[in-house]
PADO-348413 format. One record per residue (C-alpha): residue in one letter; residue number from 1; chain; x, y, z. Coordinates in Angstrom, 1 decimal. Layout:
REM residues N
  type  seq  mol       u       v       w
     a  NUM    A       X       Y       Z
...
REM end
This chain:
REM residues 350
  type  seq  mol       u       v       w
     x    1    A   -13.2    22.2    18.2
     x    2    A   -11.9    19.4    20.3
     x    3    A   -10.2    21.1    23.3
     x    4    A   -10.4    17.9    25.4
     x    5    A    -7.1    18.3    27.1
     x    6    A    -7.0    22.1    27.0
     x    7    A    -8.9    22.6    30.2
     x    8    A    -9.0    21.0    33.7
     x    9    A   -11.8    18.6    33.7
     x   10    A   -13.9    17.5    36.6
     x   11    A   -11.8    14.3    37.1
     x   12    A   -12.5    10.8    38.4
     x   13    A   -12.8    11.9    42.0
     x   14    A   -15.4    14.5    41.2
     x   15    A   -17.2    12.0    39.0
     x   16    A   -17.6     9.6    41.9
     x   17    A   -18.9    12.4    44.1
     x   18    A   -21.5    13.4    41.5
     x   19    A   -22.6     9.8    41.2
     x   20    A   -22.9     9.4    44.9
     x   21    A   -25.5    12.1    45.2
     x   22    A   -27.8    11.1    42.4
     x   23    A   -30.0     8.6    44.1
     x   24    A   -32.8    10.8    45.3
     x   25    A   -32.9    13.3    42.4
     x   26    A   -33.8    16.9    43.2
     x   27    A   -35.9    18.1    46.1
     x   28    A   -38.9    18.0    43.8
     x   29    A   -38.4    14.3    43.0
     x   30    A   -37.8    14.9    39.3
     x   31    A   -35.8    12.5    37.2
     x   32    A   -32.1    12.9    36.7
     x   33    A   -30.3    12.3    33.5
     x   34    A   -26.5    11.7    33.8
     x   35    A   -24.5    12.4    30.7
     x   36    A   -20.9    11.5    30.3
     x   37    A   -18.7    13.6    28.0
     x   38    A   -15.3    15.1    27.6
     x   39    A   -14.4    18.1    29.9
     x   40    A   -14.3    20.9    27.4
     x   41    A   -17.8    20.2    26.3
     x   42    A   -18.8    21.5    29.7
     x   43    A   -16.0    23.7    31.0
     x   44    A   -13.8    25.2    28.3
     x   45    A   -12.2    28.6    29.2
     x   46    A   -13.5    30.2    26.0
     x   47    A   -16.7    28.6    24.8
     x   48    A   -18.5    25.3    25.4
     x   49    A   -22.1    24.1    24.9
     x   50    A   -22.6    22.3    28.2
     x   51    A   -24.3    24.9    30.3
     x   52    A   -26.5    26.0    27.4
     x   53    A   -27.5    22.4    26.6
     x   54    A   -28.4    21.8    30.3
     x   55    A   -30.6    24.9    30.3
     x   56    A   -32.4    23.8    27.1
     x   57    A   -32.9    20.3    28.4
     x   58    A   -34.2    21.3    31.8
     x   59    A   -36.6    23.9    30.4
     x   60    A   -38.2    21.3    28.1
     x   61    A   -38.3    18.2    30.4
     x   62    A   -39.4    17.5    33.9
     x   63    A   -35.9    16.4    34.7
     x   64    A   -32.5    17.7    35.6
     x   65    A   -29.2    17.0    33.8
     x   66    A   -26.0    16.2    35.5
     x   67    A   -22.8    16.2    33.5
     x   68    A   -20.1    13.6    34.2
     x   69    A   -16.6    14.4    32.9
     x   70    A   -14.0    11.8    33.9
     x   71    A   -10.4    12.6    33.1
     x   72    A   -10.1     9.4    31.0
     x   73    A   -13.1    10.3    28.8
     x   74    A   -14.7     7.2    27.4
     x   75    A   -11.8     5.0    28.7
     x   76    A   -13.3     5.5    32.2
     x   77    A   -16.4     3.7    31.2
     x   78    A   -14.5     0.9    29.4
     x   79    A   -12.6     0.2    32.6
     x   80    A   -15.7     0.2    34.7
     x   81    A   -17.5    -2.2    32.4
     x   82    A   -14.5    -4.5    32.2
     x   83    A   -14.2    -4.5    36.0
     x   84    A   -18.0    -5.3    36.4
     x   85    A   -18.6    -2.0    38.2
     x   86    A   -21.9    -0.1    37.7
     x   87    A   -21.8     2.8    35.2
     x   88    A   -23.7     5.8    36.6
     x   89    A   -24.3     7.6    33.4
     x   90    A   -27.2     7.2    31.0
     x   91    A   -25.5     8.2    27.8
     x   92    A   -22.2     9.4    26.4
     x   93    A   -21.6    12.4    24.2
     x   94    A   -18.4    12.8    22.2
     x   95    A   -17.9     9.3    20.8
     x   96    A   -15.8     8.9    17.6
     x   97    A   -15.1     6.0    15.3
     x   98    A   -11.8     4.9    16.7
     x   99    A   -13.1     5.1    20.3
     x  100    A   -16.0     2.8    19.2
     x  101    A   -13.5     0.4    17.8
     x  102    A   -11.5     0.5    21.0
     x  103    A   -14.7    -0.3    23.0
     x  104    A   -15.7    -3.2    20.8
     x  105    A   -12.2    -4.6    20.9
     x  106    A   -11.8    -4.3    24.7
     x  107    A   -15.2    -5.5    25.9
     x  108    A   -17.1    -8.8    25.6
     x  109    A   -20.4    -7.4    26.8
     x  110    A   -21.9    -4.4    25.0
     x  111    A   -21.3    -0.9    26.5
     x  112    A   -24.0     0.8    24.5
     x  113    A   -27.5     0.0    23.4
     x  114    A   -29.1     0.4    20.0
     x  115    A   -30.0     4.0    19.4
     x  116    A   -33.7     3.2    18.9
     x  117    A   -36.2     5.8    17.9
     x  118    A   -34.5     9.2    17.8
     x  119    A   -36.3    12.2    16.3
     x  120    A   -34.2    14.0    13.7
     x  121    A   -32.0    11.1    12.9
     x  122    A   -33.2    11.1     9.3
     x  123    A   -31.8    14.6     8.9
     x  124    A   -28.2    13.4     9.9
     x  125    A   -25.9    13.6     6.9
     x  126    A   -25.4    10.0     5.7
     x  127    A   -21.6    10.4     5.3
     x  128    A   -21.2    11.1     9.0
     x  129    A   -22.8     7.8    10.2
     x  130    A   -20.0     5.7    11.5
     x  131    A   -21.5     2.9    13.6
     x  132    A   -22.6    -0.2    11.6
     x  133    A   -24.6    -1.4    14.7
     x  134    A   -26.6     1.8    14.9
     x  135    A   -25.7     2.6    18.5
     x  136    A   -23.9     6.0    18.0
     x  137    A   -25.8     8.9    16.5
     x  138    A   -23.6    11.7    15.1
     x  139    A   -24.3    15.3    16.4
     x  140    A   -21.4    17.1    14.7
     x  141    A   -18.1    16.8    13.0
     x  142    A   -14.7    18.4    12.7
     x  143    A   -12.1    18.4    10.0
     x  144    A    -8.5    18.0    11.1
     x  145    A    -5.9    20.0     9.1
     x  146    A    -3.0    22.3     9.5
     x  147    A    -3.6    25.8    10.8
     x  148    A    -0.9    28.4    10.1
     x  149    A     0.1    32.0    10.8
     x  150    A    -0.2    33.7     7.4
     x  151    A     1.9    36.5     8.6
     x  152    A     4.9    34.1     9.2
     x  153    A     4.7    31.5     6.5
     x  154    A     2.8    30.3     3.4
     x  155    A     1.9    26.8     4.3
     x  156    A     2.5    24.1     1.6
     x  157    A    -0.4    22.8    -0.4
     x  158    A     0.5    19.1    -0.3
     x  159    A     1.7    16.5     2.2
     x  160    A     5.0    16.3     0.3
     x  161    A     5.4    20.0     0.7
     x  162    A     5.7    19.6     4.5
     x  163    A     9.0    17.8     3.8
     x  164    A    10.6    20.8     1.9
     x  165    A    13.6    22.5     3.5
     x  166    A    11.8    25.8     3.6
     x  167    A     9.4    24.3     6.1
     x  168    A    12.0    22.7     8.4
     x  169    A    10.8    23.0    12.0
     x  170    A     7.6    24.7    10.9
     x  171    A     5.0    22.1    12.0
     x  172    A     3.7    21.1    15.5
     x  173    A     1.7    17.8    15.6
     x  174    A     0.4    15.7    18.4
     x  175    A     0.9    12.1    19.7
     x  176    A    -1.8     9.9    18.2
     x  177    A    -1.7     7.6    21.2
     x  178    A    -3.4    10.2    23.3
     x  179    A    -4.7    13.0    21.1
     x  180    A    -7.8    13.0    18.9
     x  181    A    -6.2    15.5    16.4
     x  182    A    -2.9    13.6    16.5
     x  183    A    -4.6    10.3    15.7
     x  184    A    -6.7    11.9    12.9
     x  185    A    -3.6    13.4    11.3
     x  186    A    -1.8    10.0    11.5
     x  187    A    -4.8     8.3     9.9
     x  188    A    -4.8    10.9     7.2
     x  189    A    -1.2    10.1     6.4
     x  190    A    -2.0     6.4     6.2
     x  191    A    -4.9     7.2     3.9
     x  192    A    -2.5     9.3     1.8
     x  193    A     0.6     7.0     1.7
     x  194    A    -0.9     3.6     2.6
     x  195    A     0.1     1.1     5.3
     x  196    A     3.4     0.5     3.5
     x  197    A     4.4     4.1     3.1
     x  198    A     3.1     6.2     6.0
     x  199    A     6.1     5.4     8.3
     x  200    A     8.5     6.5     5.6
     x  201    A     6.6     9.8     5.4
     x  202    A     6.8    10.2     9.2
     x  203    A    10.5     9.5     9.1
     x  204    A    11.0    12.2     6.6
     x  205    A     8.8    14.5     8.6
     x  206    A    10.9    13.8    11.7
     x  207    A    14.0    14.5     9.7
     x  208    A    12.5    17.9     8.8
     x  209    A    12.2    18.7    12.6
     x  210    A     8.5    18.2    13.2
     x  211    A     7.6    18.8    16.8
     x  212    A     5.4    16.2    18.4
     x  213    A     3.7    17.2    21.6
     x  214    A     1.3    15.2    23.8
     x  215    A    -2.0    17.0    23.3
     x  216    A    -3.8    19.4    21.1
     x  217    A    -3.8    21.9    24.1
     x  218    A     0.0    21.8    24.4
     x  219    A     0.6    22.1    20.7
     x  220    A    -2.0    24.9    20.1
     x  221    A    -0.6    26.9    23.0
     x  222    A     3.0    26.4    21.7
     x  223    A     1.8    27.6    18.2
     x  224    A     0.0    30.6    19.7
     x  225    A     3.2    31.4    21.5
     x  226    A     5.1    31.6    18.2
     x  227    A     7.1    28.4    18.7
     x  228    A     6.3    27.3    15.1
     x  229    A     4.1    28.8    12.3
     x  230    A     2.0    25.6    11.7
     x  231    A    -0.1    23.3    14.0
     x  232    A    -2.4    20.4    13.4
     x  233    A    -5.8    21.6    14.5
     x  234    A    -9.3    22.1    13.0
     x  235    A   -10.6    23.8     9.9
     x  236    A   -13.1    25.7    12.1
     x  237    A   -10.2    27.6    13.7
     x  238    A   -11.3    30.9    12.4
     x  239    A   -14.6    30.5    14.2
     x  240    A   -12.7    30.3    17.5
     x  241    A   -10.3    33.1    16.4
     x  242    A   -13.2    35.4    15.5
     x  243    A   -14.8    34.9    18.9
     x  244    A   -11.5    35.9    20.5
     x  245    A   -11.1    39.0    18.3
     x  246    A    -7.9    37.6    16.8
     x  247    A    -6.3    38.6    13.5
     x  248    A    -7.7    36.1    11.1
     x  249    A    -4.6    36.4     8.9
     x  250    A    -2.8    34.6    11.8
     x  251    A    -5.4    31.8    11.7
     x  252    A    -5.3    30.4     8.2
     x  253    A    -6.4    26.9     7.3
     x  254    A    -4.6    24.7     4.7
     x  255    A    -6.2    21.6     3.2
     x  256    A    -3.2    19.4     2.1
     x  257    A    -3.9    18.0    -1.3
     x  258    A    -7.3    19.6    -1.0
     x  259    A    -8.2    17.2     1.8
     x  260    A    -8.9    17.1     5.6
     x  261    A    -9.6    14.2     7.9
     x  262    A   -13.3    14.0     9.0
     x  263    A   -13.8    13.2    12.7
     x  264    A   -17.6    12.9    13.4
     x  265    A   -18.7    12.9    17.0
     x  266    A   -21.6    10.9    18.2
     x  267    A   -23.8    10.1    21.2
     x  268    A   -25.0     6.7    22.5
     x  269    A   -27.1     5.3    25.3
     x  270    A   -25.4     3.0    27.8
     x  271    A   -26.7    -0.5    27.8
     x  272    A   -27.8    -0.5    31.4
     x  273    A   -28.9     3.2    31.6
     x  274    A   -31.3     4.0    34.4
     x  275    A   -33.2     6.5    32.1
     x  276    A   -32.9     5.1    28.6
     x  277    A   -36.0     6.8    27.2
     x  278    A   -35.0    10.2    28.7
     x  279    A   -31.6     9.7    27.2
     x  280    A   -33.2     9.3    23.8
     x  281    A   -35.2    12.4    24.3
     x  282    A   -31.9    14.2    25.0
     x  283    A   -30.4    12.8    21.8
     x  284    A   -33.5    14.0    19.9
     x  285    A   -33.1    17.5    21.4
     x  286    A   -29.4    17.7    20.2
     x  287    A   -30.6    17.1    16.7
     x  288    A   -33.1    19.9    16.6
     x  289    A   -32.2    22.5    13.9
     x  290    A   -31.7    25.4    16.4
     x  291    A   -29.8    23.3    18.9
     x  292    A   -27.6    21.9    16.1
     x  293    A   -26.7    25.5    15.2
     x  294    A   -25.9    26.4    18.7
     x  295    A   -23.8    23.3    19.2
     x  296    A   -21.8    24.0    16.1
     x  297    A   -21.0    27.5    17.2
     x  298    A   -20.4    26.8    20.9
     x  299    A   -18.3    23.6    20.3
     x  300    A   -16.6    25.2    17.2
     x  301    A   -17.5    22.4    14.8
     x  302    A   -19.8    21.5    11.9
     x  303    A   -23.4    20.4    12.5
     x  304    A   -24.4    16.8    11.8
     x  305    A   -27.8    17.5    10.2
     x  306    A   -28.8    19.0     6.9
     x  307    A   -31.4    21.4     8.5
     x  308    A   -29.2    23.0    11.2
     x  309    A   -29.8    26.7    11.8
     x  310    A   -26.4    28.3    11.7
     x  311    A   -25.6    32.0    12.5
     x  312    A   -25.0    34.4     9.7
     x  313    A   -21.4    34.3     8.4
     x  314    A   -20.6    31.0    10.0
     x  315    A   -19.8    29.3     6.7
     x  316    A   -17.3    32.0     5.9
     x  317    A   -15.3    31.2     9.0
     x  318    A   -15.8    27.4     9.2
     x  319    A   -13.9    26.0     6.2
     x  320    A   -15.1    22.7     4.7
     x  321    A   -12.5    20.7     2.7
     x  322    A   -13.1    20.0    -1.0
     x  323    A   -12.4    16.3    -0.2
     x  324    A   -13.1    15.0     3.3
     x  325    A   -11.4    11.7     3.9
     x  326    A   -11.9     9.2     6.7
     x  327    A   -11.6     5.5     7.6
     x  328    A   -14.7     3.5     8.3
     x  329    A   -15.3     1.4    11.4
     x  330    A   -14.7    -1.7     9.4
     x  331    A   -11.3    -0.4     8.1
     x  332    A   -10.2     0.6    11.6
     x  333    A   -11.2    -2.6    13.3
     x  334    A    -8.2    -4.7    13.8
     x  335    A    -5.8    -2.2    12.3
     x  336    A    -5.8     1.2    14.1
     x  337    A    -3.9    -0.1    17.3
     x  338    A    -1.2    -1.7    15.1
     x  339    A    -0.8     1.5    13.1
     x  340    A    -0.4     3.6    16.3
     x  341    A     1.9     1.1    17.9
     x  342    A     4.2     1.0    14.9
     x  343    A     4.2     4.8    14.8
     x  344    A     5.1     5.0    18.5
     x  345    A     7.9     2.4    18.1
     x  346    A     9.4     4.5    15.3
     x  347    A     9.2     7.8    17.1
     x  348    A    10.6     6.2    20.3
     x  349    A    13.7     5.1    18.4
     x  350    A    14.6     8.6    17.3
REM end
């Protein structure tokens, strides 16, 4: 589950401090791998894989791992590259398709190198591969869909059903300009209604009193507080709820029109990495079957590989849509910013 803005991340100041003490490695002179990622991968209040991954890596390699979690996520590295400032990290974990599009639109020089020889990459599900230049390697995926309190409402089965009077004010969504889930849901509506129809759908959704909050964290917290019975979240929500001992009837998943938007996450080596081969060893580690299973459970997502070792009962809690939908890199290139800008313009006028 992407809880990127649900927690307090290390921040840019802390990132600079970490980078400043990397030069000599540890007292034993071992190599240091610096991995950039989003904050909740390392420091979520409930569950996150960062500490476990660090232990696994350092137990297998004569190296230490340092996490780097800037507040701006991958935008931090775009800004540094654009300014000609050195990037301290060796690789980034948590890259998705529209972020990769943003990187390639913003920068003249490459930010990431070719993935190269990564063990386990042949076991990655082909439908999750999203980088035509073979830089990013998927390590997991989530499906964005409505989650609802089954004790308070029976969620509609279609997108059009969200517009019914009986569901007035029932839905909390997120701003796609700054939220991964918000953008995925927006893209799903474009997939459903087309470029010429999605803004009409959103106008009707606004007329039906949808609440649009800034982040997944804000909206999920509001939903948990009973401010509305439906929220845009992830189809793995029951995995998280089960960990917390919550009533699963209050954590139901609805696949509108039997669909959900697939949002694979990948990892890529920075072009000027100090430890490129060690970074590729790390990527291979994340694709091992046992690690894939742990990643899925600890990050509340689906594994990327066909041979992942998942805990018993995981499939009963992690719901996979009958029809995953997504836009490819090629489809998003040159379009996604316009779609989001047009959406923002319409919402701002309300």
